[in-house]
N, C-alpha and C positions, 0 to 999 in steps of 0.2 A: 231711548231704546224701544219703547213700544212693545206691544205685543210679539212674542216670537212664535206665536202658535204651537208651543210645546217642543219646538226644539232647541238643543242645547247651544249654549256658546261655548266656543275654546276660550279657557282661561288667559292662554297665553297670548290671544291677537283680538280677543272679542267678537270673533266672527262666529255665524251661525255654522252650525255642521249640518249638513243636508243627510237624508236617507242613503246618500250614494258615498259619505264620506267626505266628501268635497266642503270645501268653506266659503260661504257666501257673505257678501255685505249687509244683505236684509233680505226679508222674507220674498218678496218680489222677484229677486234675482234666484233665490232658492227654488221656489215653486216655478220659475220660467225654464230654469235648466234641469233640476234635479226629478222635478213632477212631471212637468208638460214635455221635457227632453227637446226644448228648444234651444237654438245657438243665438249667438248676439247679433248674426248679420241682418241686415234689412233694417226694419223697424221695429226692434225686440218689444218698444213700449206698445206699441199699435198691433202686433200681433198677439202680445199676451192679453191685452184689454179685449181685441176681439173673442178670442178663446173664451175669455174670463164671462163676455155675453152670452156667447153658445152655450157654455155651461148653467150659465142663470136660467136658460130656458127650461132646466130640467129640475129646476128649485122647487121644492114641494113642502117647504118647511113652513106653511100656512100662510105666507104673506099674499097668495092669489085668492083663497077661500074656495078652491076649487080641487076637487078629489084627482081629476083627470084633466090634463091639457095636452094637447099636441105639440109636443116638443119640436117635431120636424117640420111644421108647419112654421113655427116661429123661428127657427132657424133658417128655412128658406126665405123668410123675409130678409133675416140679416144677411144671407148671402147675395140677395138680389141688391139690396142697398149697398154693399160694398164688395163686389165680386173680386176687385183686386186683392183685397185683404183676405178673402176667401182662399184664393188660389195660393198666396203666399203663406198661410197657416196649415193649408193643406201639404204643401212641398215640406215645410219645417217637419210635419208629423209622418211623412213617407221617409225622412231622414232618420226621423228618430225609430221609426220601424225597422231600420236598415235595410231599405228597398232602395233607397238611393243614396247618393252622397255628395258633397260638394267641397268646393275650394273655398273662395271668398264671397260667394253669392248663393244663396239656395236656389235662387231662379236658373242658374247657371248647372242645376244638378245633372248627374248622370246614373244610370242604372248599377246596382251592386249586382251579384251574382244570384242573389235571391230574387231581385226585381227582373232580370233578365227571364230566369225560371218561368216566373208569372206571365210576362209579356209572352214569351214562346209559348207557353201552354195553350190550347186553344180555349176560347170562351166556353164559360160552363153552361150546361144544360141544365134546365128546372128539374129531370126526373134523378139528376145527380144529387139533388137535395133532399131528395122525397125520404121520408122516415120509414116508408115500408118496404 
């Protein structure tokens, strides 16, 4: 069974119970669906691994020996090397945020009402974000 990363198994079926109350066969599927909010369309293992690599850019647990690293620059390198996967991951995340929804493929998504509101609102100006 391996490490369940603190998640409990349902004694009736042996499956992991995620924070969403759903049952998952393994920790990867639990993290994929319950934590990252990804669906199973496209290349689920590829999008999971890409997002894992993006998250690793923020890892400060001592392996780097530096106090500060520009994670955005590291992520830009990942995106440049994998633009199609970045677009695929970004599409999944917009769906998770309920700004888009999709049928059989996240690439064919359409806007939700909230997504439409954001698109219909004019672009933001810098002065609208000033703290003063």
